[in-house]
Each structure stands twice: as structure tokens, then as C-alpha cells.
N, CA and C of each residue as an Amber inpcrd file, in Angstrom:
protein
   456
   0.2750000  28.4310000  64.3660000   0.8410000  28.7570000  63.2260000
  -0.0210000  28.5890000  61.9920000   0.2870000  29.6510000  60.9090000
  -0.8070000  30.2430000  59.9840000  -0.2090000  29.9920000  58.5470000
  -0.4770000  29.5770000  57.7970000  -0.2800000  30.0560000  56.3770000
  -0.8840000  31.2010000  55.5680000   0.6200000  31.5890000  55.3330000
   0.5940000  33.0460000  54.5050000   0.4330000  32.5940000  52.8880000
  -0.2880000  32.3530000  52.4850000  -0.8130000  32.3050000  50.5510000
   0.0850000  33.3530000  49.6920000   0.4090000  34.6410000  50.7020000
   0.9790000  35.4270000  49.8050000   2.2990000  35.5510000  49.2900000
   3.2470000  34.4830000  50.3620000   4.6330000  33.8860000  49.7760000
   4.5250000  33.3620000  48.7790000   5.1970000  33.2950000  47.6030000
   5.8000000  32.4710000  46.7460000   6.7060000  31.8240000  46.8220000
   6.9160000  30.3070000  46.9270000   8.4460000  30.1640000  46.5790000
   8.8300000  30.2920000  45.3890000  10.3310000  29.8720000  45.3510000
  11.4190000  30.0300000  44.4080000  10.6430000  31.4200000  43.6270000
  10.5640000  32.8580000  44.2200000  10.1040000  33.8370000  43.3180000
  11.2860000  34.9040000  44.3590000  11.9060000  35.8680000  43.8060000
  12.9660000  37.1280000  44.0920000  13.6610000  36.0540000  44.7470000
  13.5960000  36.4330000  46.0860000  15.4620000  36.2120000  46.8550000
  15.2500000  34.8250000  46.9240000  14.4840000  34.3600000  46.6990000
  14.6240000  32.5090000  47.1640000  16.1670000  32.1120000  46.2330000
  15.8720000  32.4990000  45.0520000  16.9410000  31.8670000  44.0580000
  18.5260000  32.4020000  44.8680000  18.4990000  33.3670000  45.4600000
  19.9960000  34.0200000  45.8510000  20.0200000  33.1130000  46.9010000
  19.1050000  32.6070000  47.8150000  18.9970000  31.3900000  49.1040000
  19.6720000  30.4380000  48.2340000  18.8140000  30.1910000  47.7150000
  19.1740000  28.6910000  46.7120000  20.4680000  28.7430000  46.5780000
  20.8260000  30.2890000  45.5020000  22.7570000  29.8520000  45.3330000
  23.5410000  29.7600000  46.1820000  23.0770000  30.5360000  47.7100000
  23.8710000  30.3590000  48.6150000  24.1630000  28.9290000  49.5900000
  23.2290000  28.3840000  49.5020000  22.8570000  27.0510000  49.6910000
  23.9050000  26.3040000  49.0530000  23.6230000  26.3670000  47.7530000
  24.6500000  25.2710000  46.4530000  26.2020000  25.6940000  46.8350000
  26.3990000  26.5890000  46.7150000  27.8800000  27.3310000  47.4930000
  28.3840000  26.9460000  48.2960000  27.2750000  27.1210000  49.7480000
  27.9030000  26.2950000  50.7080000  27.6490000  24.6140000  50.5100000
  26.9600000  24.1380000  50.3360000  27.0500000  22.8150000  49.9630000
  28.3720000  22.3060000  49.1470000  28.3320000  23.0890000  48.5360000
  29.5380000  22.4730000  47.4460000  31.0610000  22.8750000  47.8740000
  30.9280000  23.7340000  48.7870000  32.1380000  23.6820000  49.3050000
  32.3810000  22.7370000  51.0430000  31.0850000  22.6430000  51.4030000
  31.6820000  21.7830000  52.4930000  31.6740000  20.2410000  52.4720000
  30.5520000  20.0630000  51.4570000  30.4530000  18.5200000  51.6580000
  31.6050000  17.4950000  50.8090000  32.2450000  18.3110000  49.6980000
  33.6450000  17.5910000  49.8370000  34.9230000  17.3750000  50.4440000
  34.9700000  18.5900000  51.3090000  35.8910000  18.4450000  52.3890000
  35.4530000  17.7610000  53.8140000  34.5270000  18.0300000  54.0590000
  33.8310000  17.1490000  55.0900000  34.0520000  15.4030000  54.9270000
  33.7380000  14.9190000  53.4360000  33.9260000  13.5890000  53.0860000
  34.8890000  13.3380000  52.7050000  35.8850000  13.9220000  52.6050000
  37.3150000  13.6570000  52.4050000  38.4570000  13.7690000  53.6600000
  37.7690000  14.4280000  54.6250000  38.3480000  14.7420000  55.6710000
  38.1980000  14.0480000  56.8990000  36.8940000  13.4810000  57.1180000
  36.6020000  12.7840000  58.3690000  37.3160000  11.4060000  58.2330000
  37.0170000  10.9450000  57.1930000  37.7670000   9.5840000  57.2430000
  39.1920000   9.1540000  57.2920000  40.1440000  10.2970000  57.5310000
  41.2450000  10.6090000  58.0350000  41.5290000  11.0380000  59.1520000
  40.4440000  11.4930000  59.8150000  40.1850000  11.9330000  61.2830000
  40.5770000  10.3440000  62.2040000  40.0310000   9.3080000  61.2990000
  39.7270000   8.1310000  62.2780000  41.0710000   7.5670000  63.1260000
  42.5430000   8.0560000  62.1870000  43.8540000   7.8420000  62.7850000
  44.3210000   8.4920000  63.6500000  43.7110000   9.7290000  63.7390000
  44.3900000  10.4610000  64.8480000  43.7660000  10.2840000  66.1240000
  42.8390000   9.7360000  66.0720000  41.7970000   9.2360000  67.0200000
  42.3610000   8.2450000  67.9950000  43.5680000   8.0480000  68.8020000
  44.2450000   6.4460000  69.1940000  42.6650000   5.7820000  70.1980000
  41.5970000   6.5500000  70.4790000  40.7310000   6.1530000  70.9590000
  39.8600000   4.6400000  70.5770000  39.8900000   4.7310000  69.1280000
  39.0100000   3.5380000  68.1490000  39.5500000   3.0450000  68.1970000
  38.8740000   1.5800000  68.1060000  39.5890000   0.1530000  68.2680000
  39.4910000  -0.2780000  66.5270000  38.3220000   0.4180000  65.8740000
  38.0620000   0.0060000  64.3750000  38.7030000   1.1040000  63.5930000
  39.1860000   0.8940000  62.7400000  40.2900000   2.0150000  61.8760000
  39.7450000   1.2640000  60.7560000  39.2390000   2.2750000  59.4590000
  38.3920000   1.5910000  57.9240000  39.5610000   1.9330000  56.9730000
  39.8750000   1.7270000  55.8980000  40.5980000   1.9170000  54.6430000
  39.7580000   3.6580000  54.1640000  40.5630000   4.4030000  54.4140000
  39.6590000   6.0710000  53.9060000  39.1860000   6.1940000  52.9100000
  39.0130000   5.2480000  51.5470000  38.5810000   5.1760000  50.4040000
  36.9170000   4.8460000  51.0160000  37.3890000   3.3870000  51.4030000
  36.1540000   2.7650000  51.9430000  34.8770000   3.6740000  52.8610000
  35.6830000   4.5740000  53.8230000  35.0510000   5.4930000  54.3810000
  34.5410000   6.5680000  53.1080000  34.6940000   7.0080000  52.3630000
  34.4080000   8.2070000  51.7080000  33.7280000   7.6200000  50.7640000
  33.5530000   6.1610000  50.3260000  32.2950000   5.5340000  49.2710000
  31.3150000   5.3760000  50.3910000  31.4320000   4.8120000  51.4740000
  30.6800000   4.7270000  52.0680000  29.4150000   5.4610000  52.8650000
  30.1490000   7.3000000  53.1550000  30.0020000   8.3870000  53.0250000
  29.2040000   8.5290000  51.8230000  29.1240000   8.4100000  50.6790000
  28.7580000   9.1170000  49.4230000  27.1900000   7.7370000  49.2930000
  27.3130000   6.2540000  49.7870000  26.0770000   5.4310000  49.8500000
  25.4510000   5.8560000  50.6280000  25.5720000   6.5360000  51.5040000
  24.6430000   6.7410000  52.7710000  23.8780000   8.0060000  52.5900000
  25.1130000   8.8320000  51.5620000  23.8520000  10.5050000  51.1640000
  22.9960000   9.9140000  50.0700000  23.1900000   8.9900000  48.8250000
  22.2850000   8.9140000  48.0480000  21.4010000   8.0940000  48.9110000
  21.3770000   7.1070000  49.6170000  20.4150000   6.5200000  50.6160000
  19.3480000   7.2240000  51.1340000  19.9540000   8.2140000  51.7740000
  19.4640000   9.5000000  52.1550000  17.9250000  10.3440000  51.4150000
  19.1360000  10.7310000  50.5400000  18.3360000  11.0640000  49.4500000
  17.4030000  10.7450000  48.6710000  17.7000000   8.8770000  48.3200000
  16.5400000   8.1380000  47.8820000  15.0640000   8.5470000  48.8550000
  15.4830000   8.1870000  50.0860000  14.3390000   7.8910000  51.2150000
  13.9620000   9.2760000  51.0930000  14.4420000  10.1500000  51.3720000
  13.5020000  11.5980000  51.1670000  12.7190000  11.7550000  50.0870000
  13.2030000  11.3820000  48.9780000  12.7260000  11.8610000  47.6750000
  11.2090000  10.7470000  47.3420000  11.9160000   9.7020000  47.8550000
  10.4350000   8.7610000  48.0310000   9.7320000   8.2490000  49.1560000
   9.5320000   9.1490000  50.0560000   9.3540000   8.7950000  51.3620000
   7.5970000   9.1360000  51.4090000   7.2420000   9.8720000  50.6950000
   5.6670000  10.3160000  50.6700000   5.2630000   9.6500000  49.4080000
   5.5270000   9.2660000  48.6730000   5.2360000   8.6130000  47.2730000
   4.6930000   7.0940000  47.3540000   3.9360000   6.9480000  46.2550000
   2.6890000   5.7660000  45.8510000   3.2810000   4.5510000  45.6830000
   2.6410000   3.7420000  45.4300000   3.1910000   1.8900000  45.4270000
   3.9150000   1.8540000  44.0670000   3.9200000   2.6740000  43.5530000
   5.4760000   2.0370000  42.1670000   6.4020000   2.9670000  42.7840000
   6.6330000   4.3150000  43.1860000   8.0870000   4.9010000  44.1210000
   8.4580000   4.3590000  45.2400000   7.0820000   3.6360000  45.8540000
   8.2620000   2.9760000  46.8030000   8.2850000   1.5140000  46.3490000
   8.1320000   0.6400000  45.2770000   8.5970000  -0.3180000  45.0640000
  10.1460000   0.0250000  44.1600000  10.6670000   1.3080000  43.5340000
  11.6190000   1.5410000  43.1660000  12.7690000   2.3040000  44.2520000
  12.0330000   2.6360000  45.5620000  12.5990000   2.3980000  46.9840000
  13.6240000   1.3370000  47.2350000  12.5930000   0.4520000  47.3000000
  12.8910000  -1.0010000  47.7670000  14.0650000  -1.3160000  46.6560000
  14.2340000  -0.9770000  45.4130000  14.6850000  -1.7750000  44.3960000
  16.3000000  -0.7390000  45.0080000  15.9230000   0.9400000  45.0010000
  17.3150000   1.2490000  45.2890000  18.2050000   0.4740000  46.0730000
  17.1520000   0.0960000  47.2890000  17.9010000  -0.1570000  48.5690000
  18.8500000  -1.5300000  48.4250000  18.4490000  -2.3300000  47.8870000
  18.6450000  -3.3800000  47.3300000  19.7390000  -3.5000000  47.0470000
  19.9040000  -2.9570000  45.7800000  21.1300000  -2.6280000  44.9480000
  22.2290000  -1.8310000  45.9810000  21.8870000  -0.5740000  46.5980000
  23.2020000  -0.3000000  47.5490000  23.4670000  -1.3420000  48.6910000
  22.7530000  -2.0080000  49.3470000  22.8980000  -3.1970000  50.4400000
  23.8880000  -4.0760000  49.9520000  23.2290000  -4.8870000  48.6750000
  24.0650000  -5.9280000  47.7080000  25.0760000  -5.4840000  47.7920000
  25.6460000  -4.3470000  46.8940000  26.6850000  -3.8200000  46.4920000
  27.8340000  -3.2270000  47.5500000  27.6810000  -2.5980000  48.9230000
  28.2550000  -2.4520000  49.7670000  28.5910000  -4.1110000  50.4580000
  27.7400000  -4.8470000  50.4830000  28.5680000  -6.1410000  51.0940000
  29.1310000  -6.7940000  50.1520000  28.8970000  -6.7570000  48.6740000
  30.2280000  -7.1560000  47.8750000  31.1520000  -6.0910000  47.9070000
  31.3030000  -5.4530000  48.1030000  32.6530000  -4.3890000  47.9710000
  33.1100000  -4.6740000  49.5880000  32.6710000  -4.9700000  50.1960000
  33.5030000  -4.9280000  52.0130000  33.9690000  -6.4040000  52.1090000
  33.4420000  -7.4900000  51.0910000  33.9260000  -8.5570000  51.1550000
  35.3610000  -8.7120000  50.1820000  35.0880000  -8.3970000  49.1200000
  36.4410000  -8.3980000  48.1530000  37.4960000  -7.6780000  48.9230000
  37.2480000  -6.0460000  48.9880000  38.1670000  -4.9930000  49.9410000
  38.5110000  -4.7730000  50.9900000  37.8880000  -5.6740000  52.0530000
  38.4910000  -6.2610000  53.3430000  39.1210000  -4.4460000  53.9490000
  38.1270000  -3.8950000  53.9830000  38.6990000  -2.3190000  54.3510000
  38.7780000  -2.2890000  56.0340000  38.4510000  -2.9960000  56.7660000
  38.5590000  -2.6860000  58.0160000  40.2220000  -3.0570000  58.4240000
  40.3130000  -3.0840000  59.6270000  41.9220000  -3.0000000  59.6450000
  41.5540000  -4.3540000  60.8530000  40.3120000  -4.5660000  61.5140000
  40.1310000  -5.7980000  62.0050000  39.2780000  -6.9000000  60.8960000
  40.0140000  -8.0690000  60.6660000  39.7080000  -8.8060000  59.9080000
  37.9300000  -9.3500000  60.1710000  37.7210000  -9.4820000  61.3930000
  36.5870000 -10.3710000  61.7390000  35.8700000  -9.3750000  61.2420000
  35.5680000  -8.2500000  61.4990000  34.5660000  -7.2130000  61.6000000
  34.2710000  -7.3870000  59.9630000  35.2280000  -7.4240000  59.5200000
  34.9900000  -7.2270000  57.5870000  33.3170000  -8.2660000  57.5800000
  33.8500000  -9.7800000  58.2340000  33.0950000 -10.6460000  58.4320000
  31.8410000 -10.0250000  58.3050000  31.6130000  -9.6650000  60.1180000
  30.4350000  -9.5380000  60.8750000  29.8380000  -8.1450000  60.0150000
  30.5000000  -7.4510000  59.4640000  30.1590000  -6.3370000  58.3840000
  29.1210000  -6.9690000  56.9840000  29.8540000  -7.5200000  56.4350000
  29.4000000  -8.5630000  55.5090000  28.2250000  -9.1530000  55.3450000
  27.5570000  -9.6250000  56.6110000  26.4960000 -10.3470000  57.2790000
  25.5420000  -9.0890000  57.5790000  25.8210000  -8.3110000  57.7280000
  24.7670000  -7.2890000  58.3440000  24.2970000  -6.6700000  57.3040000
  25.0220000  -6.6690000  56.2850000  24.6180000  -5.7670000  54.8330000
  23.8550000  -6.9010000  54.5700000  23.9680000  -8.3590000  54.3080000
  23.2490000  -9.1900000  53.1200000  21.8220000  -9.2450000  54.1090000
  22.2400000  -9.3600000  55.1860000  20.7210000  -9.5410000  55.4900000
  19.8730000  -8.7020000  55.5200000  20.6340000  -7.0030000  55.7170000
  19.4870000  -6.0060000  54.9620000  19.1510000  -6.1130000  53.8250000
  19.9090000  -6.8550000  52.7280000  19.9130000  -6.9360000  51.8680000
  18.3400000  -8.0940000  51.5120000  18.5540000  -8.7270000  52.3310000
  17.4540000  -9.9200000  52.5100000  16.3310000  -9.8450000  53.0860000
  16.1450000  -8.6540000  53.5580000  15.0920000  -7.6810000  54.3130000
  14.4330000  -7.3450000  53.4790000  15.0070000  -6.4520000  52.6450000
  14.5840000  -5.5790000  51.9020000  13.8510000  -6.6510000  50.3580000
  14.6120000  -7.8010000  49.8980000  14.4670000  -8.9780000  48.9280000
  13.2870000  -9.2540000  49.2930000  12.5820000  -9.6100000  50.7690000
  11.6940000 -10.5380000  51.3130000  10.4080000  -9.4220000  51.0720000
  10.6570000  -7.7660000  51.4480000   9.4470000  -6.7830000  51.3220000
   9.4510000  -6.8550000  50.0500000  10.3990000  -7.2960000  48.8190000
   9.9440000  -6.9600000  47.4530000   8.8680000  -7.9380000  47.1050000
   9.1630000  -9.0040000  47.5990000   8.3250000 -10.4530000  47.4410000
   7.2230000 -10.2870000  48.4950000   6.7480000  -9.6720000  48.8510000
   5.6080000  -9.7760000  49.8990000   5.2400000  -9.0940000  48.9690000
   5.7470000  -7.5190000  49.0450000   4.9900000  -6.1790000  48.2570000
   4.4230000  -6.5490000  46.4960000   5.4150000  -7.8620000  45.8470000
   4.6600000  -8.1660000  44.9180000   3.4630000  -8.7280000  45.0170000
   2.9470000  -9.5440000  46.1460000   2.2920000 -10.2250000  46.0280000
   0.9190000 -10.1940000  47.0050000   1.0190000  -8.3230000  47.8270000
   0.0650000  -8.1980000  48.3250000  -0.5680000  -7.3380000  47.3830000
  -2.2470000  -6.9870000  47.4290000  -3.0590000  -6.3600000  46.4170000
  -3.7700000  -5.6490000  47.6780000  -3.4400000  -4.1870000  47.4790000
  -4.3160000  -3.3970000  48.8540000  -5.4560000  -2.5900000  47.7080000
  -6.2230000  -3.2170000  46.9570000  -6.9830000  -2.6150000  45.9700000
  -8.7380000  -3.2120000  46.0250000  -9.1480000  -2.2200000  46.1660000
 -10.4970000  -3.1550000  46.5010000 -11.6430000  -3.2940000  44.9500000
 -12.2880000  -3.7890000  44.9660000 -13.6080000  -3.6450000  44.0410000
 -13.2120000  -2.7690000  42.8130000 -13.3450000  -2.1360000  43.3470000
 -13.4590000  -0.6920000  42.3870000 -12.3330000   0.2150000  41.5020000
 -10.6580000  -1.0340000  42.3150000  -9.5930000  -0.4180000  42.1590000
  -9.6310000   0.4590000  42.5560000  -9.7190000   0.9450000  43.3690000
  -9.1680000   2.2260000  44.4790000  -8.4830000   1.2550000  45.9670000
  -7.3180000   2.2470000  46.3070000  -6.8330000   1.8670000  47.3150000
  -7.8460000   2.0620000  48.5900000  -7.4660000   0.3660000  48.9510000
  -8.4100000   0.2850000  50.5650000  -7.4200000   0.2980000  51.6440000
  -8.2190000  -0.4470000  52.9500000  -7.5780000   0.0450000  54.2670000
  -6.7600000  -1.5720000  54.2550000  -7.4470000  -2.3170000  54.1240000
  -6.7630000  -3.8140000  54.0980000  -6.2040000  -4.4700000  53.2860000
  -5.4730000  -5.6270000  53.2440000  -4.7470000  -6.1230000  52.2890000
  -5.2270000  -7.6610000  52.5340000  -4.6940000  -8.0120000  51.0580000
  -5.7180000  -9.0900000  50.6670000  -4.1260000 -10.1270000  49.8140000
  -3.9330000 -10.7680000  50.2890000  -3.0520000 -11.4340000  49.4520000
  -3.6110000 -13.0420000  48.2000000  -2.5190000 -12.1520000  46.6520000
  -3.2400000 -12.7450000  45.4140000  -2.5360000 -13.8810000  45.5340000
  -3.1820000 -15.0400000  45.2000000  -2.6890000 -16.5950000  44.6840000
  -2.5180000 -16.6950000  43.5130000  -1.2540000 -16.9380000  42.9100000
  -1.2530000 -16.9030000  41.4590000  -1.4780000 -18.6120000  40.9790000
């Protein structure tokens, strides 16, 4: 596979492709977001059923989380810090929401979900703490390969 330098992105027909993709996304995503949670009640094999409004909220949180990961995945130190904060906020919010709304019809599962999201939030918080105390720069101020721990 070779790169063709004659192709210009966002030029000519690219705008038409982007417009068609936007129209497809605008029609598909709302229907899928509100239809999928209601299909769980039609499936008799499912043991765990959730409140449909919670499922819609969870789908939106997953979309935001995926978007944040995609846009900040190939970023530097500052952007990685923002990614961690976004994940911490989303995991904490989801744990609190599950705790107060009890969306699963099997109540024991709600406690398990809260614990899982809290463990994820604590893991991200620990990563933030370690991230703030690890210095990856060498003496000239450039990023190095190794890590040294700063002691305050």
C-alpha cells in the first residue's frame, strides 16, 4: 500500500460523504439508542433486565467514553491527564446513579455494579495520583524513556 499525495482530504466529494454520513448517523443513532433497551423485555432468556431509561443513559455514557478515548488516545501528557479526569467523572457518576436509581430488577446486581464502577473509579484515581508524581523528563526538559519519581 502506497500513499497517494494527490488526494486531498475534505475537498470536493468529501463534503458529500461527510454529509451523507451525518444524515445516516442522525437517523440511526437515536433509533438504536431508544429501541435496544426496550428489546430486552421481549427476550425471555435474559435473566437481568434494566430500566430502559438507564440503558439509554448507559449507552450515551459509553458513546462519550469512546469518543474521549478516540480523540485523546494519541495525545500528549496534558491530554492524557484530561482523559483520566473524564473517565473518573464518568465512572463516579455511573456508580452514584446506579446506587440511587437501582435500575436492575435484581437488586443484588445493582450493588455489584456499583462496586465495579467504584473499583474502576478508584483505579483511575490511583492512576491520576501516580501520574502526578512521575516525572518522565530528563535534564534537558525533553521526554525520556525512563521514569523517575519526584518526592515532595
